[in-house]
C-alpha positions as CSV (number, residue, x, y, z in Angstrom):
1,M,3.9,-24.8,-16.3
2,A,3.9,-25.4,-12.5
3,I,4.5,-22.6,-10.1
4,R,7.5,-22.9,-7.9
5,A,7.0,-23.2,-4.1
6,R,7.8,-20.0,-2.2
7,E,11.0,-20.0,-0.2
8,N,10.9,-19.0,3.4
9,C,12.3,-15.6,4.1
10,A,15.1,-15.5,6.7
11,S,13.6,-12.4,8.4
12,G,10.1,-14.0,8.5
13,M,8.6,-10.8,7.1
14,Y,6.5,-11.0,3.9
15,H,4.9,-8.3,1.8
16,I,1.4,-9.3,0.8
17,V,-0.5,-7.4,-1.9
18,M,-4.2,-7.8,-2.6
19,R,-5.3,-6.7,-6.0
20,E,-8.5,-6.8,-7.9
21,I,-9.1,-9.0,-10.9
22,N,-10.5,-7.3,-14.1
23,R,-10.8,-4.1,-12.2
24,Q,-13.4,-5.5,-9.8
25,N,-13.4,-4.1,-6.3
26,I,-12.0,-6.3,-3.6
27,F,-14.5,-5.0,-1.0
28,Y,-18.2,-4.7,-1.7
29,D,-18.6,-1.6,0.5
30,K,-17.1,0.3,3.4
31,D,-18.6,-2.2,5.9
32,D,-16.8,-5.1,4.1
33,S,-13.6,-3.2,4.2
34,Q,-14.0,-2.4,7.9
35,H,-14.7,-6.0,8.6
36,F,-11.4,-6.9,6.9
37,L,-9.5,-4.4,8.9
38,E,-11.1,-5.6,12.2
39,T,-10.1,-9.2,11.3
40,I,-6.5,-8.1,10.8
41,E,-6.5,-6.2,14.1
42,C,-7.8,-9.3,15.9
43,M,-5.1,-11.4,14.3
44,K,-2.5,-8.7,15.3
45,R,-3.5,-9.1,18.9
46,E,-3.0,-12.9,18.7
47,N,0.2,-12.7,16.8
48,N,2.5,-9.6,17.1
49,D,4.2,-10.4,13.9
50,I,1.5,-8.9,11.7
51,F,2.0,-5.4,10.4
52,L,-0.5,-3.5,8.3
53,D,1.0,-0.5,6.6
54,D,-1.7,0.7,4.2
55,T,-4.9,-0.2,2.5
56,Q,-6.0,1.5,-0.7
57,T,-9.2,1.2,-2.7
58,N,-9.7,1.6,-6.4
59,N,-9.6,5.3,-7.1
60,R,-11.3,5.2,-10.5
């Protein structure tokens, strides 16, 4: 079954969720997580339309 294409949101704001697969960690370590956050911060400077509300790690 084909996946439908996403519709553009009128407000232009989208909620993006990153989740692990099979309970595997998304980030290898704190440095990897920090690199991700720094990349997002860089993108925010270039494009003011990016908002980062919260990052959570697996608490198992």
